[in-house]
VOVEX-265832 format. One line per field, with one value per residue (C-alpha): residue in one letter; y, x, z; residue number from 0. Coordinates in Angstrom, 1 decimal. Example, Ala and Ser with C-alpha at 12.3 -4.5 7.8 and 13.67 -1.06 7.14 Angstrom:
2
type = (A; S)
py = (-4.5; -1.1)
px = (12.3; 13.7)
pz = (7.8; 7.1)
seq = (0; 1)
//
This chain:
434
type = (S; I; G; L; H; S; V; D; T; E; R; L; L; E; V; L; R; G; M; R; D; Q; G; N; T; V; L; V; V; E; H; D; L; D; I; I; R; A; A; D; T; I; I; D; L; G; P; R; A; G; S; L; G; G; K; V; V; Y; E; G; D; V; K; G; I; E; K; C; E; E; S; L; T; G; G; F; L; S; G; R; L; K; L; K; A; R; K; I; R; S; N; T; G; N; Y; I; L; L; E; N; V; I; V; N; N; L; Q; N; L; T; L; K; L; P; L; G; L; L; T; V; I; T; G; V; S; G; S; G; K; S; S; L; V; R; E; A; L; I; P; A; L; Q; S; L; V; D; A; S; R; P; A; I; A; N; F; S; K; I; S; Y; E; Y; D; D; N; G; E; H; Y; K; K; P; I; E; A; V; E; F; V; D; Q; D; P; L; S; R; S; L; R; S; T; P; V; T; Y; I; K; A; Y; D; D; I; R; E; L; F; A; K; Q; T; L; A; K; N; M; G; Y; S; K; A; M; F; S; F; N; A; P; G; G; R; C; E; N; C; E; G; M; G; V; Q; I; V; G; M; Q; F; M; A; D; V; E; V; K; C; E; K; C; H; G; T; R; F; Q; D; A; I; L; E; V; K; Y; R; G; K; S; I; Y; D; V; L; E; M; T; V; E; E; A; L; R; F; F; K; D; D; E; E; S; S; E; A; K; R; I; I; K; R; L; Q; V; L; Y; D; V; G; L; D; Y; V; K; L; G; I; G; T; S; E; L; S; G; G; E; A; Q; R; L; K; L; S; L; Y; L; A; D; P; M; S; F; P; P; T; F; F; A; F; D; E; P; T; T; G; L; H; I; A; D; I; D; R; L; L; Q; V; L; D; S; L; L; K; Y; G; H; T; V; V; L; I; E; H; N; L; D; V; I; R; K; A; D; W; I; I; D; M; G; P; G; A; G; K; D; G; G; R; I; V; A; E; G; T; P; A; D; I; A; K; N; P; E; S; V; T; G; R; Y; L)
py = (-9.6; -6.6; -5.5; -8.7; -11.1; -14.8; -15.0; -12.2; -13.9; -16.9; -14.7; -13.0; -16.5; -17.3; -14.1; -14.8; -18.4; -17.0; -14.6; -17.5; -19.7; -17.1; -17.4; -14.7; -14.9; -13.8; -12.8; -12.2; -10.9; -12.3; -13.5; -15.1; -18.8; -19.7; -17.7; -19.3; -22.8; -22.0; -21.0; -23.2; -22.1; -20.6; -18.5; -18.2; -15.5; -15.5; -17.3; -14.3; -10.5; -7.8; -8.9; -12.4; -12.7; -11.9; -15.3; -17.8; -20.4; -22.5; -22.5; -25.1; -26.3; -26.4; -30.0; -29.3; -26.1; -28.0; -30.3; -27.5; -27.2; -23.8; -22.2; -20.5; -20.3; -24.0; -24.7; -22.9; -24.4; -27.9; -27.3; -28.0; -24.5; -23.0; -19.7; -19.7; -20.2; -16.9; -16.7; -15.5; -12.8; -13.2; -10.5; -8.0; -7.0; -3.4; -1.8; 1.2; 1.6; 3.5; 3.9; 4.5; 5.0; 6.3; 6.6; 5.2; 1.7; 1.6; 2.4; 2.7; 0.4; 0.0; -1.2; -2.7; -3.0; -4.6; -2.8; -4.2; -6.9; -7.6; -7.1; -7.8; -6.2; -8.6; -8.9; -9.1; -6.1; -3.3; -4.5; -1.3; -2.0; 1.1; 3.2; 2.0; 2.5; 5.4; 7.5; 6.7; 5.1; 7.0; 10.5; 9.5; 8.4; 11.5; 13.7; 11.5; 11.9; 15.6; 17.3; 20.5; 18.5; 18.7; 15.4; 14.3; 13.9; 10.4; 8.7; 9.4; 8.6; 7.2; 6.0; 3.5; 0.5; -1.2; -4.5; -4.3; -3.3; -1.9; -3.4; -4.8; -1.5; 1.5; 4.1; 5.1; 5.6; 8.7; 8.8; 7.6; 6.5; 5.4; 3.8; 3.7; 3.1; 6.7; 7.8; 9.2; 12.0; 13.1; 14.5; 12.8; 14.2; 11.8; 8.4; 5.4; 6.2; 9.8; 8.8; 6.5; 9.1; 6.9; 9.3; 11.7; 9.0; 7.9; 11.5; 11.7; 8.6; 10.2; 13.5; 11.6; 10.1; 11.4; 13.1; 14.8; 16.2; 17.4; 19.1; 20.6; 18.8; 18.9; 16.3; 18.9; 18.5; 14.9; 15.9; 15.9; 18.1; 21.2; 23.3; 22.5; 19.1; 18.2; 18.7; 22.1; 21.4; 19.0; 20.3; 16.9; 15.0; 13.1; 13.8; 16.9; 17.3; 18.2; 19.8; 18.5; 20.5; 17.7; 14.8; 14.0; 15.6; 13.4; 12.7; 12.5; 11.7; 14.8; 15.3; 16.8; 14.3; 11.4; 10.6; 10.5; 13.6; 14.9; 16.8; 14.8; 16.1; 14.7; 11.3; 11.0; 10.6; 6.9; 5.0; 1.5; 1.8; 3.2; 6.7; 8.3; 7.5; 3.8; 3.6; 5.1; 2.6; -0.3; -2.3; -2.5; -6.0; -5.1; -2.0; -4.1; -6.4; -3.5; -1.6; -4.7; -5.1; -1.8; -3.1; -0.1; 2.9; 4.1; 5.6; 2.2; 0.6; 3.2; 2.8; -1.0; -0.6; 1.5; -0.5; -3.7; -2.4; -1.9; -5.5; -6.7; -5.1; -6.8; -3.9; -5.7; -5.4; -1.6; 0.8; 3.3; 6.2; 5.4; 8.2; 7.3; 8.4; 5.3; 2.9; 0.9; 1.5; -1.6; -0.6; 3.0; 1.6; -0.6; 2.3; 4.3; 1.4; 1.2; 4.8; 3.7; 0.4; 2.1; 3.4; 2.0; 2.9; 6.6; 6.6; 6.8; 4.1; 4.3; 3.0; 1.8; 1.0; -0.5; -0.8; -4.1; -4.3; -7.5; -5.8; -6.7; -9.3; -12.9; -15.3; -15.8; -12.2; -12.3; -14.0; -11.0; -8.6; -10.5; -10.4; -6.7; -6.1; -8.3; -6.0; -3.1; -5.0; -5.9; -2.2; -1.7; -0.4; -1.6; -2.8; -3.0; -4.3; -4.1; -7.3; -10.0; -12.3; -15.6; -16.4; -13.1; -13.5; -16.9; -15.4; -12.6; -12.3; -11.0; -10.7; -8.3; -9.6; -7.1; -8.0; -10.2; -8.7; -5.5; -2.1; -2.0; -5.8; -5.1; -2.5; -4.5; -6.6; -10.2; -11.9; -11.1; -13.2; -15.4; -17.1; -20.3; -18.5; -16.9; -20.3; -21.8; -18.9; -19.9; -16.2; -15.3; -15.6; -15.2; -18.0; -20.4; -19.8; -20.0)
px = (-26.3; -25.0; -27.5; -29.5; -30.5; -30.2; -34.0; -33.8; -30.9; -33.1; -35.7; -32.9; -31.8; -35.3; -35.3; -31.9; -32.9; -36.1; -34.1; -31.9; -34.8; -36.2; -33.1; -31.0; -27.3; -26.7; -23.3; -22.8; -19.8; -20.3; -18.7; -21.8; -21.3; -25.0; -25.2; -21.9; -23.3; -26.3; -24.3; -24.2; -20.7; -18.1; -15.1; -12.8; -10.0; -6.9; -5.4; -4.8; -5.3; -3.3; 0.0; -0.6; -3.9; -5.1; -5.5; -8.4; -7.8; -10.9; -13.8; -16.5; -19.3; -19.5; -18.3; -15.2; -14.2; -14.6; -11.8; -9.5; -6.6; -5.5; -8.9; -9.7; -13.3; -13.4; -11.8; -14.5; -17.3; -16.1; -15.4; -11.7; -11.0; -12.9; -12.9; -10.7; -12.4; -13.0; -12.9; -16.3; -16.4; -18.9; -21.4; -20.1; -23.5; -22.8; -25.0; -26.1; -29.9; -31.7; -35.4; -38.6; -37.1; -39.6; -38.1; -39.4; -40.8; -39.3; -42.2; -41.5; -38.5; -36.1; -32.5; -30.2; -26.8; -23.8; -20.5; -17.1; -18.5; -18.8; -22.5; -24.2; -27.5; -29.3; -32.6; -34.2; -33.7; -35.9; -36.4; -35.1; -31.4; -30.0; -32.8; -31.9; -28.1; -27.8; -30.8; -31.2; -28.3; -25.4; -27.0; -28.1; -24.6; -23.1; -25.3; -24.4; -20.7; -20.9; -23.5; -23.3; -24.5; -28.3; -30.1; -32.4; -35.9; -36.6; -36.0; -36.9; -33.7; -30.2; -28.1; -25.6; -26.7; -24.0; -23.9; -23.8; -20.1; -19.3; -15.8; -15.8; -16.4; -15.4; -15.4; -18.4; -18.1; -15.9; -16.1; -18.4; -17.3; -19.7; -17.7; -20.0; -19.2; -19.4; -16.4; -13.5; -12.6; -13.2; -9.7; -6.8; -4.5; -5.8; -4.2; -4.1; -0.5; -1.3; -4.6; -2.8; 0.0; 2.8; 3.8; 5.7; 8.2; 8.5; 9.3; 11.8; 13.6; 14.0; 15.2; 18.0; 19.5; 22.9; 21.7; 18.8; 21.2; 23.7; 20.9; 19.4; 16.1; 13.9; 11.2; 8.6; 10.1; 8.8; 5.2; 2.8; 0.4; 2.7; 4.8; 8.5; 9.3; 5.9; 5.1; 3.4; 1.8; -0.7; 0.0; 1.1; -2.1; -0.5; -3.5; -5.2; -9.0; -10.5; -13.9; -16.5; -19.6; -22.1; -20.3; -18.5; -15.1; -12.2; -8.9; -5.8; -2.3; -0.1; 1.9; 4.9; 5.4; 3.6; 1.6; 4.6; 3.4; 7.0; 9.7; 12.5; 15.1; 13.1; 12.7; 16.5; 16.7; 16.6; 16.0; 17.2; 17.0; 13.4; 12.1; 9.3; 7.0; 8.1; 7.2; 3.7; 3.1; 3.8; 0.9; 0.7; 2.1; 5.0; 5.8; 5.8; 8.5; 10.4; 10.6; 11.2; 14.6; 15.7; 16.2; 18.1; 15.9; 13.4; 11.3; 11.0; 9.9; 7.1; 6.1; 5.9; 3.7; 1.2; 1.3; 0.8; -2.6; -3.6; -2.6; -4.5; -7.8; -7.4; -6.1; -2.8; -3.5; -4.1; -1.5; -0.1; -0.6; -4.1; -6.7; -9.1; -11.9; -11.2; -11.7; -15.0; -17.3; -16.0; -12.4; -13.1; -14.6; -11.6; -9.3; -11.2; -10.9; -7.1; -6.7; -7.9; -6.0; -2.7; -2.6; -5.6; -4.2; -4.3; -8.1; -10.3; -13.0; -14.8; -18.1; -17.5; -20.4; -19.8; -22.3; -21.8; -18.0; -17.8; -19.0; -16.5; -14.7; -14.1; -14.7; -10.9; -10.6; -13.3; -10.8; -8.6; -11.5; -12.6; -9.0; -8.9; -12.2; -11.0; -8.0; -10.4; -12.2; -8.8; -8.2; -11.5; -13.7; -17.2; -17.9; -21.4; -21.9; -24.9; -24.4; -26.0; -23.0; -23.9; -20.2; -19.7; -23.0; -22.0; -18.8; -20.6; -20.5; -24.1; -26.8; -29.8; -32.2; -34.7; -37.9; -39.8; -40.4; -39.7; -41.3; -44.5; -44.0; -40.7; -39.3; -39.0; -36.4; -37.4; -34.6; -31.3; -28.6; -25.7; -25.7; -26.9; -29.8; -30.9; -30.6; -33.1; -35.6; -38.6; -39.5; -36.2; -35.8; -32.0; -32.1; -33.4; -30.3; -28.0)
pz = (2.5; 4.3; 6.9; 6.6; 9.4; 8.6; 8.1; 5.5; 3.8; 3.2; 1.5; -0.6; -1.7; -2.9; -4.9; -6.5; -7.4; -9.0; -11.1; -12.2; -13.0; -15.3; -17.5; -16.0; -15.0; -11.4; -10.1; -6.3; -4.5; -1.0; 2.3; 3.9; 4.0; 3.6; 0.3; -0.9; -0.2; -2.3; -5.3; -8.5; -9.2; -6.8; -8.0; -5.0; -5.2; -3.1; -1.5; 0.8; 0.4; -1.4; -2.9; -1.6; -3.5; -7.0; -8.5; -8.9; -6.2; -7.2; -9.6; -9.3; -7.0; -3.2; -2.8; -4.8; -2.9; 0.4; -0.7; -2.0; 0.5; -0.8; -0.3; 3.1; 2.1; 1.4; 4.7; 6.6; 4.4; 5.1; 8.8; 8.4; 9.6; 12.6; 14.4; 17.5; 20.9; 22.7; 26.5; 27.5; 30.2; 33.0; 33.8; 36.4; 37.7; 36.6; 33.9; 32.0; 32.5; 29.7; 30.6; 28.5; 25.0; 22.5; 19.0; 15.6; 16.4; 19.9; 22.3; 26.0; 25.8; 28.8; 28.1; 30.7; 29.1; 31.0; 31.4; 30.5; 28.2; 24.4; 23.9; 20.5; 19.5; 17.2; 15.5; 12.0; 9.6; 10.7; 14.3; 15.8; 16.5; 14.9; 16.4; 19.8; 19.5; 17.1; 18.1; 21.8; 23.5; 22.0; 22.5; 26.0; 27.0; 25.5; 27.7; 30.7; 30.0; 29.3; 31.5; 29.3; 26.3; 25.9; 26.1; 23.2; 24.6; 23.4; 26.8; 30.4; 32.2; 31.8; 34.8; 36.1; 38.1; 40.2; 42.1; 45.9; 46.3; 42.8; 42.9; 39.4; 37.7; 39.9; 37.1; 35.0; 31.3; 30.6; 26.8; 24.0; 20.5; 17.8; 15.0; 11.9; 8.3; 7.1; 4.9; 6.8; 4.5; 0.9; 0.7; -1.0; 1.7; 4.3; 4.1; 6.5; 7.5; 8.3; 10.1; 12.6; 13.1; 11.8; 9.0; 11.4; 12.2; 8.6; 7.6; 10.5; 9.2; 5.8; 7.2; 9.1; 5.9; 4.8; 1.6; 3.4; 6.0; 3.4; 1.5; 4.6; 4.2; 7.4; 7.9; 6.7; 3.2; 3.1; 3.7; 0.7; 2.7; 3.0; 0.6; 0.4; -1.0; -2.5; -6.2; -6.4; -9.7; -8.0; -4.5; -3.3; -4.3; -7.2; -9.4; -10.8; -10.8; -14.1; -13.8; -16.2; -17.0; -17.4; -15.7; -12.5; -12.1; -13.5; -11.7; -14.0; -12.9; -12.4; -15.6; -13.6; -10.8; -12.5; -9.4; -7.0; -5.1; -4.6; -6.4; -8.0; -5.5; -2.6; -4.3; -4.6; -0.8; 0.0; 3.3; 2.9; -0.9; -1.0; -1.6; 0.3; -2.6; -2.6; 1.1; 0.5; -2.3; 0.1; 1.6; 5.4; 5.3; 3.0; 5.2; 8.4; 6.8; 5.5; 8.9; 11.0; 9.2; 10.9; 14.5; 15.8; 14.9; 17.6; 14.8; 13.1; 16.3; 16.7; 13.1; 13.5; 16.6; 14.7; 11.5; 13.5; 14.6; 10.9; 10.3; 13.3; 12.1; 8.7; 6.7; 5.8; 2.1; 2.1; 0.7; 3.2; 0.8; -0.5; 0.1; 2.9; 0.6; -1.5; 1.4; 1.7; 4.6; 6.4; 5.8; 7.0; 10.2; 10.9; 10.3; 12.9; 15.3; 14.7; 16.1; 19.5; 19.5; 18.7; 22.3; 24.2; 27.6; 26.7; 26.6; 29.7; 30.2; 26.9; 25.5; 22.0; 19.6; 16.2; 13.3; 11.6; 11.9; 9.9; 6.7; 4.0; 6.1; 5.1; 7.9; 8.2; 9.2; 11.9; 14.3; 14.1; 14.6; 17.8; 19.1; 18.5; 20.3; 23.2; 23.6; 24.1; 26.9; 28.5; 29.0; 30.8; 27.9; 27.0; 23.4; 21.8; 18.2; 16.0; 14.1; 12.0; 11.5; 13.4; 14.0; 15.9; 17.7; 19.0; 20.4; 22.4; 26.1; 26.1; 23.5; 23.3; 20.7; 19.2; 17.4; 17.0; 13.6; 11.7; 11.8; 13.9; 14.6; 16.2; 18.6; 21.7; 23.5; 22.8; 24.6; 26.5; 27.9; 26.8; 23.3; 25.0; 26.6; 23.3; 21.5; 24.0; 23.8; 21.6; 21.0; 19.4; 15.6; 16.1; 18.6; 15.9; 13.8; 16.8)
seq = (0; 1; 2; 3; 4; 5; 6; 7; 8; 9; 10; 11; 12; 13; 14; 15; 16; 17; 18; 19; 20; 21; 22; 23; 24; 25; 26; 27; 28; 29; 30; 31; 32; 33; 34; 35; 36; 37; 38; 39; 40; 41; 42; 43; 44; 45; 46; 47; 48; 49; 50; 51; 52; 53; 54; 55; 56; 57; 58; 59; 60; 61; 62; 63; 64; 65; 66; 67; 68; 69; 70; 71; 72; 73; 74; 75; 76; 77; 78; 79; 80; 81; 82; 83; 84; 85; 86; 87; 88; 89; 90; 91; 92; 93; 94; 95; 96; 97; 98; 99; 100; 101; 102; 103; 104; 105; 106; 107; 108; 109; 110; 111; 112; 113; 114; 115; 116; 117; 118; 119; 120; 121; 122; 123; 124; 125; 126; 127; 128; 129; 130; 131; 132; 133; 134; 135; 136; 137; 138; 139; 140; 141; 142; 143; 144; 145; 146; 147; 148; 149; 150; 151; 152; 153; 154; 155; 156; 157; 158; 159; 160; 161; 162; 163; 164; 165; 166; 167; 168; 169; 170; 171; 172; 173; 174; 175; 176; 177; 178; 179; 180; 181; 182; 183; 184; 185; 186; 187; 188; 189; 190; 191; 192; 193; 194; 195; 196; 197; 198; 199; 200; 201; 202; 203; 204; 205; 206; 207; 208; 209; 210; 211; 212; 213; 214; 215; 216; 217; 218; 219; 220; 221; 222; 223; 224; 225; 226; 227; 228; 229; 230; 231; 232; 233; 234; 235; 236; 237; 238; 239; 240; 241; 242; 243; 244; 245; 246; 247; 248; 249; 250; 251; 252; 253; 254; 255; 256; 257; 258; 259; 260; 261; 262; 263; 264; 265; 266; 267; 268; 269; 270; 271; 272; 273; 274; 275; 276; 277; 278; 279; 280; 281; 282; 283; 284; 285; 286; 287; 288; 289; 290; 291; 292; 293; 294; 295; 296; 297; 298; 299; 300; 301; 302; 303; 304; 305; 306; 307; 308; 309; 310; 311; 312; 313; 314; 315; 316; 317; 318; 319; 320; 321; 322; 323; 324; 325; 326; 327; 328; 329; 330; 331; 332; 333; 334; 335; 336; 337; 338; 339; 340; 341; 342; 343; 344; 345; 346; 347; 348; 349; 350; 351; 352; 353; 354; 355; 356; 357; 358; 359; 360; 361; 362; 363; 364; 365; 366; 367; 368; 369; 370; 371; 372; 373; 374; 375; 376; 377; 378; 379; 380; 381; 382; 383; 384; 385; 386; 387; 388; 389; 390; 391; 392; 393; 394; 395; 396; 397; 398; 399; 400; 401; 402; 403; 404; 405; 406; 407; 408; 409; 410; 411; 412; 413; 414; 415; 416; 417; 418; 419; 420; 421; 422; 423; 424; 425; 426; 427; 428; 429; 430; 431; 432; 433)
//
């Protein structure tokens, strides 16, 4: 159901039921509660993620899972569990005004988008949400922030519109970040722990150990991205790439380091009983517990601060040393987000746009995502989501609903306002589901 509005999800369900009724077996991996409710049989895995998951919590029909105390999915299906209430922010009266947009099915559209709020762009699939944000709003804002950047000629004007005194939002947007679901890197050398800049402190901790000092090992020796302590047979990647003439290249575990990435001498250095390889094999959640036991080290405190951000965005089950190329689109997006959350005060007032950030998230993780987005708002940033998830849409400060249909039947703003306003609007398809 990724990329599908609720009205499109209903059509998808009709197709799936038709396939089943023709004698086929249909297996769906899904988070959408409406699709789960429509299933004949539910297999629920968990109870949590990573090391705390991996078992079948429940197998059976919807009524049975609703009564299963161990199942988070069942808890939300039954209403026993609910998303936390979010404090709605009131409109400041300060806006970005984008006038006369002409791109794809958007014809002479004018957008008035509030600053300092959580705004969700909604609408049926193909209504023009991505065209508006990706192809018009983001390039226009980038040209506004950087005057030397040429503006794309698909709009007539972009400007700030303030209330009478402008007190609520004195600074305009100074930076623009579009966080999409494109892969972060195809290199095995990029990992979550290097991406959020926690690996420097981890290497520093290992370099301070007695054996490392006696052997003269600097923190550079504990890097798998530079010569010194890494395995030179695989150049610190842990695998070797075997080129295949008529097939995709194959990765095989390095026969010398057996996938550990480091020379044996480096692996003999232990911090609290663990080698550098052992730490990279930990999940974020395991590493948080491990480093929290070191109360005196300033490096450990900095590591915890950055790992906590990964935990907060729902990546607690991800290994520190996994290649970022192995992450899903939703995981990559949340990892990008974590970079800003690690030190939000260091960024100027920023416009953040996210393309379906709930992709790959169970409803239990959406609470954490909303808390993370609120922390960006708290520091004076503006957040815009392209989103279909009704639970997120209901929590928005402001909604801009595109439509009414797709393609030539869409491309205009059907409704805008609070979730309550949209729910009352007879023209809005999204409003019907709210």
